[in-house]
C-alpha positions in Angstrom: -50.2 4.2 -149.8 -48.3 5.9 -147.3 -48.3 9.6 -147.7 -45.7 10.8 -149.9 -45.2 7.7 -152.0 -47.0 9.0 -154.8 -44.7 11.8 -155.1 -42.4 11.8 -158.1 -39.0 13.8 -159.0 -38.0 15.1 -162.0 -36.0 12.2 -163.7 -32.4 12.8 -163.4 -28.8 10.6 -164.6 -28.2 10.1 -160.8 -31.4 7.6 -160.6 -29.8 5.6 -164.1 -27.5 2.7 -163.5 -25.5 3.8 -166.8 -24.6 7.1 -165.3 -22.7 5.3 -161.9 -21.3 2.5 -163.9 -19.5 5.5 -166.0 -18.9 7.5 -162.7 -17.5 4.1 -161.0 -15.4 3.1 -164.0 -13.8 6.4 -163.6 -13.3 6.4 -159.9 -11.3 3.2 -160.4 -9.0 4.5 -162.7 -8.2 8.0 -160.3 -7.7 4.9 -157.2 -5.2 3.3 -159.6 -3.3 6.3 -160.4 -3.4 8.8 -157.4 -5.2 6.7 -154.9 -8.5 9.0 -154.8 -11.0 7.1 -153.4 -13.8 9.2 -155.2 -16.6 11.2 -154.0 -18.1 11.2 -150.5 -22.0 11.3 -150.4 -22.5 14.2 -148.0 -19.2 14.3 -146.8 -17.1 12.8 -144.3 -18.9 14.3 -141.7 -22.2 12.4 -142.4 -20.6 9.3 -142.7 -18.5 10.2 -139.2 -21.8 10.9 -137.7 -23.8 7.9 -138.7 -20.9 5.5 -137.6 -20.8 7.6 -134.1 -24.8 6.9 -133.8 -23.8 3.3 -133.7 -21.0 3.4 -131.6 -22.6 5.1 -129.0 -26.4 4.3 -129.2 -25.5 1.4 -126.7 -27.7 -1.8 -128.3 -25.5 -2.2 -131.4 -22.3 -4.7 -130.8 -19.2 -4.5 -132.2 -19.8 -7.8 -134.3 -23.4 -7.0 -135.3 -24.2 -7.6 -138.8 -24.2 -4.4 -140.9 -25.2 -3.8 -144.6 -24.6 -0.8 -146.7 -26.9 -0.2 -148.8 -25.5 1.4 -152.5 -22.2 1.2 -150.7 -20.3 3.0 -153.6 -16.5 3.1 -152.8 -16.7 1.4 -149.4 -16.1 4.9 -147.7 -18.9 4.1 -145.1 -17.8 0.6 -144.5 -14.4 2.3 -143.8 -15.5 4.4 -141.3 -17.2 1.9 -139.6 -14.6 -0.2 -139.4 -12.8 2.9 -137.2 -15.2 2.6 -134.9 -14.7 -1.1 -134.0 -17.4 -2.8 -136.4 -16.2 -5.9 -137.7 -18.9 -7.7 -139.8 -19.1 -5.4 -142.5 -21.2 -5.8 -145.7 -21.6 -3.8 -148.9 -24.1 -4.2 -151.8 -24.0 -2.3 -154.9 -26.2 -3.2 -157.9 -22.9 -1.7 -159.9 -20.2 -4.1 -160.7 -17.8 -1.4 -161.1 -18.9 0.3 -157.6 -18.1 -3.1 -155.7 -14.6 -3.5 -157.8 -13.6 0.4 -156.5 -15.2 -0.7 -152.8 -12.9 -3.8 -152.7 -9.8 -1.9 -153.6 -10.7 1.4 -151.0 -11.5 -1.5 -148.3 -8.6 -3.6 -149.2 -6.0 -0.5 -148.9 -7.8 0.7 -145.8 -7.6 -3.0 -144.1 -11.0 -3.6 -143.6 -12.2 -7.1 -144.5 -15.7 -6.2 -145.8 -18.1 -8.8 -147.6 -19.1 -6.9 -150.6 -21.8 -8.3 -152.7 -22.9 -7.2 -156.7 -27.0 -7.2 -156.1 -30.2 -5.0 -156.8 -31.5 -4.0 -153.5 -35.0 -4.1 -154.6 -34.3 -7.9 -155.5 -31.8 -8.7 -152.7 -32.2 -12.5 -151.0 -31.2 -13.5 -147.4 -29.2 -16.5 -149.2 -27.0 -14.0 -150.9 -25.9 -12.6 -147.4 -25.1 -16.0 -145.7 -29.0 -16.7 -145.0 -28.4 -14.7 -141.8 -30.5 -11.3 -141.1 -28.6 -7.9 -140.6 -28.8 -6.0 -137.4 -28.1 -3.1 -139.0 -28.7 -1.6 -142.4 -27.4 2.1 -143.7 -27.7 4.0 -146.6 -26.6 7.3 -147.7 -28.1 8.2 -151.0 -29.1 5.5 -152.5 -33.0 5.8 -151.6 -32.5 9.3 -153.3 -31.1 7.7 -156.2 -34.3 5.5 -156.4 -36.6 8.6 -156.4 -34.7 10.0 -159.2 -34.9 7.1 -161.5 -36.8 7.6 -164.8 -38.8 4.3 -164.7 -41.5 4.1 -162.4 -39.8 5.3 -159.0 -42.7 5.3 -156.6 -43.1 1.3 -157.1 -39.4 1.1 -156.8 -39.5 3.5 -153.4 -42.2 0.9 -152.0 -40.3 -2.2 -153.0 -37.2 -0.6 -151.6 -38.8 0.0 -148.3 -39.7 -3.6 -147.7 -36.9 -5.4 -149.3 -35.0 -3.7 -146.4 -37.4 -5.1 -144.0 -37.3 -8.1 -145.4 -33.3 -8.3 -144.5 -33.1 -7.1 -141.1 -33.6 -8.8 -137.7 -36.4 -8.1 -135.8 -35.9 -4.5 -133.9 -33.2 -4.2 -136.6 -32.1 -0.7 -137.1 -31.9 1.3 -140.6 -30.1 4.5 -140.9 -30.6 6.8 -143.8 -29.3 10.1 -145.2 -31.2 12.0 -147.7 -31.2 15.2 -149.4 -34.3 14.4 -151.5 -36.7 13.7 -148.2 -37.2 15.4 -145.3 -37.1 13.8 -141.7 -41.0 13.7 -141.6 -41.3 12.5 -145.3 -39.0 9.8 -144.8 -40.9 8.5 -141.6 -44.1 8.6 -143.7 -42.9 6.7 -146.8 -41.5 4.1 -144.2 -44.7 3.3 -142.3 -45.7 1.1 -141.0 -42.9 -1.2 -142.0 -40.3 1.1 -139.5 -40.9 3.4 -136.3 -38.9 6.3 -135.5 -35.9 5.9 -133.0 -33.7 8.8 -133.5 -32.6 12.2 -135.6 -29.0 12.9 -136.2 -28.2 16.2 -136.5 -26.5 17.2 -139.8 -23.9 20.2 -140.5 -25.2 22.9 -142.5 -24.1 22.1 -145.8 -23.3 18.8 -148.1 -22.3 17.9 -151.6 -24.3 15.7 -153.7 -24.1 15.1 -157.5 -21.4 17.7 -157.6 -23.8 20.6 -155.9 -23.7 22.0 -152.3 -26.9 22.4 -150.4 -28.3 23.0 -146.8 -30.7 20.5 -146.2 -29.8 16.9 -145.6 -31.9 14.5 -143.0 -30.4 11.1 -141.0 -32.9 9.4 -139.5 -32.5 6.2 -137.4 -35.6 3.9 -137.9 -36.1 0.4 -136.3 -38.2 -2.5 -138.1 -41.3 -2.5 -136.6 -42.2 -5.9 -135.3 -45.9 -5.7 -135.7 -45.4 -6.5 -139.5 -44.3 -9.6 -141.0 -42.6 -9.7 -144.3 -45.7 -11.8 -145.5 -47.9 -8.5 -144.4 -45.8 -6.4 -146.5 -45.8 -8.2 -149.3 -49.2 -8.3 -149.6 -49.9 -4.7 -148.6 -48.4 -3.9 -151.5 -50.2 -6.0 -154.3 
């Protein structure tokens, strides 16, 4: 078990599907009424930094296949489109989130492909049977960490599920306020290796609260570990 994987947080409503169904249902109504896209997890600057790193890293083509995990309202997909990325996918386990993302991306002229699925059980067949060059996460791993039911096992499953959806040496960018950069590295070993850290601005917003600690890491899939090894190691 990677260091830190046995750690559990106090359960929170932020870790329940019911909370997000209600949240996104309200945000759909708000968007219909006044064009408000809803809450941007960790703020606009965070998603600009994530998209900006991908644009400037020099190894990700503009037509790279990119999946935003737990895409919510689709705001990060719009930020990626602004940087010229064209093969954009979003997934969320909440139908209401996908409905909102469809409205938001359509309003911005962004042609993202959106799929309702739980990342813990996602299959390549749901994404045109082709792996992703990049996966992004802005708060979803945090929400799983707050799940009232067996969050430790779900975090382990999350890591292997993401790795299984990526190409060899695929890139994974995560922003978290629950975990330090070092903790994230430890929890994603040995399936991922550290590639870069993206510095954050001093403050962020999450769950209606403002804080000072946020970590954005760029990890790369470890080609020495096969999907079979990942599954076997969790048994």
